Backbone as JSON Lines, residues from 0, in Angstrom:
{"i":0,"aa":"M","n":[5.31,-10.67,-12.34],"ca":[5.36,-11.48,-11.0],"c":[6.3,-10.72,-9.84]}
{"i":1,"aa":"F","n":[7.71,-10.31,-10.51],"ca":[8.42,-9.89,-10.03],"c":[8.01,-9.12,-9.04]}
{"i":2,"aa":"Y","n":[7.31,-8.14,-9.71],"ca":[7.0,-6.46,-9.15],"c":[5.79,-6.68,-7.88]}
{"i":3,"aa":"L","n":[4.98,-7.8,-8.38],"ca":[4.32,-8.31,-7.42],"c":[4.9,-8.84,-5.83]}
{"i":4,"aa":"V","n":[5.99,-9.34,-6.11],"ca":[6.51,-9.92,-4.67],"c":[7.17,-8.57,-4.04]}
{"i":5,"aa":"A","n":[7.82,-7.91,-4.99],"ca":[8.98,-6.7,-4.62],"c":[8.07,-5.85,-3.92]}
{"i":6,"aa":"A","n":[6.43,-5.67,-4.23],"ca":[5.48,-4.82,-3.61],"c":[4.91,-5.53,-2.32]}
{"i":7,"aa":"G","n":[4.77,-6.78,-2.39],"ca":[4.8,-7.38,-1.04],"c":[5.57,-7.4,0.13]}
{"i":8,"aa":"G","n":[6.85,-7.56,-0.26],"ca":[8.15,-7.08,0.61],"c":[7.93,-5.92,0.86]}
{"i":9,"aa":"L","n":[7.4,-5.0,-0.04],"ca":[7.76,-3.69,0.38],"c":[6.48,-3.14,1.63]}
{"i":10,"aa":"A","n":[5.35,-3.94,1.45],"ca":[4.28,-3.97,2.37],"c":[4.75,-4.19,3.85]}
{"i":11,"aa":"I","n":[5.41,-5.6,3.33],"ca":[5.5,-6.24,5.05],"c":[7.1,-5.24,5.73]}
{"i":12,"aa":"V","n":[8.13,-4.96,4.76],"ca":[8.93,-4.16,5.71],"c":[7.88,-2.74,6.1]}
{"i":13,"aa":"G","n":[7.59,-2.34,5.74],"ca":[6.25,-1.34,6.38],"c":[5.64,-1.75,7.55]}
{"i":14,"aa":"A","n":[5.22,-2.77,7.95],"ca":[4.56,-3.37,8.65],"c":[6.04,-3.73,10.04]}
{"i":15,"aa":"R","n":[6.94,-3.93,9.53],"ca":[7.51,-4.16,10.68],"c":[8.17,-2.32,10.71]}
{"i":16,"aa":"I","n":[8.13,-1.83,10.29],"ca":[8.89,-0.35,10.73],"c":[7.53,-0.11,11.56]}
{"i":17,"aa":"D","n":[6.29,-0.14,11.37],"ca":[5.33,0.2,12.16],"c":[5.61,-0.29,13.24]}
{"i":18,"aa":"Y","n":[5.61,-1.62,13.58],"ca":[5.92,-1.95,14.61],"c":[6.73,-1.69,15.28]}
{"i":19,"aa":"R","n":[8.09,-1.95,14.94],"ca":[9.04,-1.08,15.87],"c":[9.17,0.12,16.17]}
{"i":20,"aa":"E","n":[8.02,1.0,15.58],"ca":[7.95,2.4,16.19],"c":[6.94,2.54,17.26]}
{"i":21,"aa":"R","n":[6.07,1.09,17.26],"ca":[5.14,0.85,18.26],"c":[3.94,1.41,18.12]}
{"i":22,"aa":"R","n":[3.62,1.49,16.84],"ca":[2.42,2.21,16.36],"c":[1.15,1.54,16.55]}
{"i":23,"aa":"S","n":[0.01,2.07,16.83],"ca":[-0.97,0.97,17.2],"c":[-1.56,0.0,16.02]}
{"i":24,"aa":"F","n":[-2.2,-1.15,17.12],"ca":[-2.25,-2.13,16.52],"c":[-3.24,-1.88,15.28]}
{"i":25,"aa":"L","n":[-4.32,-1.32,15.46],"ca":[-5.33,-0.66,14.33],"c":[-4.71,-0.14,13.21]}
{"i":26,"aa":"R","n":[-3.65,0.74,13.47],"ca":[-2.99,1.4,12.42],"c":[-2.22,0.1,11.27]}
{"i":27,"aa":"L","n":[-1.19,-1.09,12.55],"ca":[-0.76,-1.99,11.44],"c":[-1.94,-2.41,11.09]}
{"i":28,"aa":"F","n":[-3.02,-2.94,11.77],"ca":[-3.83,-3.84,10.86],"c":[-4.31,-3.2,9.49]}
{"i":29,"aa":"A","n":[-4.48,-2.03,9.47],"ca":[-5.31,-1.15,8.83],"c":[-3.84,-1.21,7.37]}
{"i":30,"aa":"N","n":[-3.04,-1.01,7.52],"ca":[-2.12,-0.75,6.6],"c":[-1.37,-2.26,6.22]}
{"i":31,"aa":"L","n":[-1.87,-3.18,6.78],"ca":[-1.49,-4.6,6.01],"c":[-2.83,-5.28,5.39]}
{"i":32,"aa":"A","n":[-3.98,-4.83,6.07],"ca":[-5.28,-5.16,5.2],"c":[-5.42,-3.99,3.71]}
{"i":33,"aa":"S","n":[-4.76,-2.97,3.81],"ca":[-5.12,-2.38,2.82],"c":[-3.9,-2.42,1.77]}
{"i":34,"aa":"S","n":[-2.85,-3.04,2.19],"ca":[-1.39,-3.57,1.24],"c":[-2.1,-4.74,0.55]}
{"i":35,"aa":"A","n":[-3.23,-5.97,1.76],"ca":[-3.12,-7.05,1.17],"c":[-4.59,-6.73,0.03]}
{"i":36,"aa":"V","n":[-5.39,-6.06,0.08],"ca":[-6.14,-5.62,-0.75],"c":[-6.05,-5.04,-1.8]}
{"i":37,"aa":"L","n":[-5.35,-4.33,-2.1],"ca":[-4.08,-3.42,-3.62],"c":[-3.46,-4.87,-4.19]}
{"i":38,"aa":"L","n":[-2.67,-5.46,-3.26],"ca":[-1.91,-6.25,-3.89],"c":[-2.84,-7.58,-4.76]}
{"i":39,"aa":"F","n":[-3.74,-7.91,-3.93],"ca":[-4.58,-9.17,-4.53],"c":[-5.4,-8.42,-5.89]}
{"i":40,"aa":"L","n":[-5.87,-7.17,-5.72],"ca":[-6.64,-6.45,-7.13],"c":[-5.08,-6.46,-8.31]}
{"i":41,"aa":"F","n":[-4.18,-6.02,-7.48],"ca":[-2.86,-5.76,-8.59],"c":[-2.78,-7.24,-9.29]}
{"i":42,"aa":"A","n":[-2.54,-8.46,-8.47],"ca":[-2.41,-9.48,-8.78],"c":[-3.53,-10.29,-10.06]}
{"i":43,"aa":"G","n":[-4.68,-9.34,-9.68],"ca":[-6.06,-9.35,-10.53],"c":[-5.78,-9.17,-11.9]}
{"i":44,"aa":"W","n":[-5.15,-7.61,-12.29],"ca":[-4.76,-6.99,-12.73],"c":[-4.01,-7.79,-13.69]}
{"i":45,"aa":"I","n":[-2.5,-8.53,-13.61],"ca":[-1.65,-9.38,-13.93],"c":[-2.02,-10.62,-14.83]}
{"i":46,"aa":"E","n":[-3.04,-11.29,-13.91],"ca":[-3.29,-12.41,-14.19],"c":[-5.09,-12.5,-14.17]}
{"i":47,"aa":"P","n":[-5.68,-11.94,-15.17],"ca":[-7.32,-11.8,-15.34],"c":[-7.55,-13.26,-14.76]}
{"i":48,"aa":"G","n":[-7.41,-13.92,-14.33],"ca":[-7.96,-15.11,-13.58],"c":[-8.07,-15.15,-12.32]}
{"i":49,"aa":"L","n":[-7.26,-14.61,-11.83],"ca":[-7.33,-14.36,-10.48],"c":[-8.54,-13.41,-9.76]}
{"i":50,"aa":"R","n":[-8.82,-12.78,-11.03],"ca":[-10.27,-11.68,-10.51],"c":[-11.2,-12.27,-9.92]}
{"i":51,"aa":"V","n":[-12.05,-11.43,-9.07],"ca":[-13.36,-12.1,-8.35],"c":[-14.1,-10.98,-8.78]}
{"i":52,"aa":"D","n":[-15.42,-11.49,-9.35],"ca":[-16.57,-10.51,-9.48],"c":[-17.5,-10.42,-8.52]}
{"i":53,"aa":"A","n":[-17.35,-9.56,-7.34],"ca":[-17.73,-9.29,-5.89],"c":[-18.99,-7.72,-6.59]}
{"i":54,"aa":"G","n":[-19.2,-7.69,-7.63],"ca":[-19.6,-6.33,-7.88],"c":[-19.15,-4.93,-7.13]}
{"i":55,"aa":"P","n":[-20.24,-4.25,-6.94],"ca":[-19.35,-3.07,-6.16],"c":[-18.56,-3.31,-5.0]}
{"i":56,"aa":"L","n":[-18.62,-4.36,-4.22],"ca":[-17.61,-4.5,-3.1],"c":[-16.2,-4.3,-3.12]}
{"i":57,"aa":"V","n":[-16.16,-4.62,-4.58],"ca":[-14.34,-4.85,-5.28],"c":[-14.3,-3.29,-4.95]}
{"i":58,"aa":"A","n":[-14.97,-2.38,-5.79],"ca":[-14.64,-0.93,-6.2],"c":[-14.49,-0.05,-4.44]}
{"i":59,"aa":"I","n":[-15.34,-0.62,-3.57],"ca":[-15.33,0.24,-2.53],"c":[-14.3,0.01,-1.28]}
{"i":60,"aa":"L","n":[-14.08,-1.41,-1.64],"ca":[-12.67,-2.29,-0.84],"c":[-11.59,-1.39,-1.82]}
{"i":61,"aa":"F","n":[-11.81,-1.18,-2.69],"ca":[-10.36,-0.66,-3.52],"c":[-10.6,0.98,-3.15]}
{"i":62,"aa":"L","n":[-11.56,1.54,-3.08],"ca":[-11.54,3.1,-2.64],"c":[-10.83,3.02,-1.13]}
{"i":63,"aa":"V","n":[-11.33,1.87,-0.41],"ca":[-11.25,2.25,1.26],"c":[-9.67,2.07,1.46]}
{"i":64,"aa":"A","n":[-9.12,1.28,0.5],"ca":[-7.7,0.87,0.35],"c":[-7.25,2.21,-0.01]}
{"i":65,"aa":"A","n":[-7.1,2.52,-1.11],"ca":[-6.56,3.66,-1.73],"c":[-6.53,4.75,-1.17]}
{"i":66,"aa":"A","n":[-7.59,4.87,-0.18],"ca":[-7.64,6.24,0.8],"c":[-6.61,6.12,1.83]}
{"i":67,"aa":"W","n":[-6.64,5.19,2.36],"ca":[-5.74,4.28,3.76],"c":[-4.33,4.89,3.43]}
{"i":68,"aa":"E","n":[-3.69,4.37,2.06],"ca":[-2.64,4.31,1.26],"c":[-2.13,5.56,1.18]}
{"i":69,"aa":"V","n":[-3.16,6.74,0.41],"ca":[-2.71,8.14,0.14],"c":[-2.45,8.63,1.36]}
{"i":70,"aa":"S","n":[-3.56,8.82,2.62],"ca":[-3.73,9.21,3.84],"c":[-2.07,8.68,4.67]}
{"i":71,"aa":"G","n":[-1.86,7.22,4.53],"ca":[-0.58,6.8,5.28],"c":[0.81,7.69,4.71]}
{"i":72,"aa":"T","n":[0.4,7.99,2.9],"ca":[2.08,8.1,2.32],"c":[1.63,9.67,2.57]}
{"i":73,"aa":"V","n":[0.83,10.56,3.03],"ca":[0.76,12.43,3.26],"c":[1.44,12.16,4.83]}
{"i":74,"aa":"D","n":[1.04,10.95,5.64],"ca":[1.83,11.36,6.67],"c":[3.09,10.92,6.9]}
{"i":75,"aa":"E","n":[3.84,10.17,5.77],"ca":[4.75,9.33,5.84],"c":[5.86,10.83,5.28]}
{"i":76,"aa":"F","n":[5.13,11.58,4.12],"ca":[6.06,12.58,3.87],"c":[6.15,13.77,4.72]}
{"i":77,"aa":"R","n":[4.87,13.89,5.49],"ca":[5.51,15.18,6.53],"c":[6.28,14.54,7.72]}
{"i":78,"aa":"T","n":[6.63,13.4,7.68],"ca":[7.36,13.04,8.95],"c":[8.74,12.91,8.32]}
{"i":79,"aa":"A","n":[8.61,12.79,7.03],"ca":[10.14,12.62,6.29],"c":[10.97,14.0,6.25]}
{"i":80,"aa":"L","n":[10.27,15.39,6.11],"ca":[10.12,16.06,5.58],"c":[10.42,17.4,7.27]}
{"i":81,"aa":"R","n":[10.27,16.23,8.28],"ca":[10.76,17.36,9.55],"c":[11.9,16.69,10.28]}
{"i":82,"aa":"P","n":[12.7,18.07,10.74],"ca":[14.14,18.02,11.26],"c":[14.06,16.32,12.13]}
{"i":83,"aa":"R","n":[15.06,15.9,11.38],"ca":[15.63,14.55,12.05],"c":[15.71,14.52,13.74]}
{"i":84,"aa":"T","n":[14.8,14.33,14.33],"ca":[14.62,14.04,15.76],"c":[14.37,12.68,16.29]}
{"i":85,"aa":"V","n":[14.26,12.06,15.32],"ca":[14.09,10.55,15.53],"c":[14.81,9.66,14.69]}
{"i":86,"aa":"E","n":[14.89,8.54,14.83],"ca":[15.32,7.58,13.88],"c":[14.12,7.23,12.83]}
{"i":87,"aa":"G","n":[14.63,6.92,12.0],"ca":[13.74,6.52,10.62],"c":[14.07,5.98,9.53]}
{"i":88,"aa":"P","n":[13.39,5.85,8.6],"ca":[14.02,5.49,7.32],"c":[14.29,6.83,6.79]}
{"i":89,"aa":"P","n":[15.32,6.89,5.81],"ca":[15.88,8.02,5.41],"c":[14.79,8.59,4.33]}
{"i":90,"aa":"R","n":[15.21,10.38,3.81],"ca":[13.76,10.66,3.26],"c":[13.78,10.12,2.15]}
{"i":91,"aa":"Y","n":[14.94,9.9,1.51],"ca":[14.62,9.31,-0.21],"c":[14.03,7.79,-0.07]}
{"i":92,"aa":"A","n":[14.0,7.22,0.99],"ca":[13.34,5.93,1.24],"c":[11.75,6.15,0.97]}
{"i":93,"aa":"V","n":[11.35,6.87,1.82],"ca":[9.95,7.12,1.52],"c":[9.6,7.85,0.43]}
{"i":94,"aa":"V","n":[9.93,8.32,-0.56],"ca":[9.76,9.1,-1.64],"c":[9.9,7.66,-2.58]}
{"i":95,"aa":"A","n":[11.4,7.47,-2.7],"ca":[11.57,5.86,-3.19],"c":[10.01,5.03,-3.19]}
{"i":96,"aa":"A","n":[9.9,5.01,-1.95],"ca":[8.62,3.5,-2.08],"c":[7.53,4.33,-2.32]}
{"i":97,"aa":"S","n":[7.1,5.32,-2.12],"ca":[6.01,5.7,-2.94],"c":[5.33,6.0,-4.38]}
{"i":98,"aa":"I","n":[7.07,6.22,-4.68],"ca":[6.9,5.75,-6.62],"c":[6.54,4.74,-6.71]}
{"i":99,"aa":"F","n":[7.53,3.74,-6.22],"ca":[7.24,2.03,-6.33],"c":[6.17,1.28,-5.95]}
{"i":100,"aa":"Y","n":[5.6,2.0,-5.03],"ca":[4.21,1.47,-5.36],"c":[2.92,2.0,-5.79]}
{"i":101,"aa":"L","n":[3.53,3.35,-6.31],"ca":[2.26,3.94,-7.14],"c":[1.73,3.32,-8.39]}
{"i":102,"aa":"P","n":[2.43,2.37,-8.79],"ca":[1.48,1.26,-10.68],"c":[0.8,0.5,-9.73]}
{"i":103,"aa":"V","n":[0.95,0.0,-8.33],"ca":[0.37,-0.74,-7.56],"c":[-1.19,-0.46,-7.37]}
{"i":104,"aa":"V","n":[-1.46,0.73,-6.86],"ca":[-2.67,1.51,-6.86],"c":[-3.25,1.36,-8.0]}
{"i":105,"aa":"V","n":[-2.54,2.25,-8.72],"ca":[-2.9,2.8,-9.74],"c":[-4.03,1.31,-10.57]}
{"i":106,"aa":"L","n":[-2.87,0.25,-11.19],"ca":[-3.56,-0.96,-11.9],"c":[-4.56,-1.75,-10.53]}
{"i":107,"aa":"A","n":[-4.25,-1.7,-9.33],"ca":[-5.27,-2.27,-9.0],"c":[-6.98,-1.55,-9.05]}
{"i":108,"aa":"G","n":[-6.48,-0.4,-9.14],"ca":[-8.17,0.67,-9.58],"c":[-8.46,-0.13,-10.96]}
{"i":109,"aa":"L","n":[-7.73,-0.03,-11.63],"ca":[-7.94,-0.65,-12.83],"c":[-8.87,-1.89,-12.87]}
{"i":110,"aa":"A","n":[-8.22,-3.13,-12.06],"ca":[-8.3,-4.06,-11.94],"c":[-10.12,-4.41,-11.25]}
{"i":111,"aa":"A","n":[-10.08,-3.12,-10.17],"ca":[-11.05,-3.32,-9.53],"c":[-11.93,-2.54,-10.11]}
{"i":112,"aa":"F","n":[-12.2,-1.86,-11.06],"ca":[-13.22,-1.23,-11.51],"c":[-13.4,-2.07,-13.55]}
{"i":113,"aa":"G","n":[-12.7,-3.33,-13.6],"ca":[-12.72,-3.78,-14.64],"c":[-12.41,-3.09,-15.96]}
{"i":114,"aa":"L","n":[-11.28,-2.43,-15.95],"ca":[-10.71,-2.16,-17.1],"c":[-9.46,-2.59,-17.28]}
């Protein structure tokens, strides 16, 4: 359960960074929505009683959320590898956050596909 709370905190910190960097409202909303879907599915993997049987909709939501997270992670890595011209999170923080969040995505996928 600690991991779920920590991953949720990481999603909130990411949203704050996006807000501070004046990213578009659509991007901020998409980041929060994808994090919410993945965290809900992750919680369903931890506690099977929380799983919702919505058929293929759950798998589709997972695939969209995971694709959004992967594209965002690729963008964050590209930004982190550029020469430092603007303030932002340190490079190691981007890598650490990505590694920390990976089990959430994998286990959410297992829950989405009923494994």
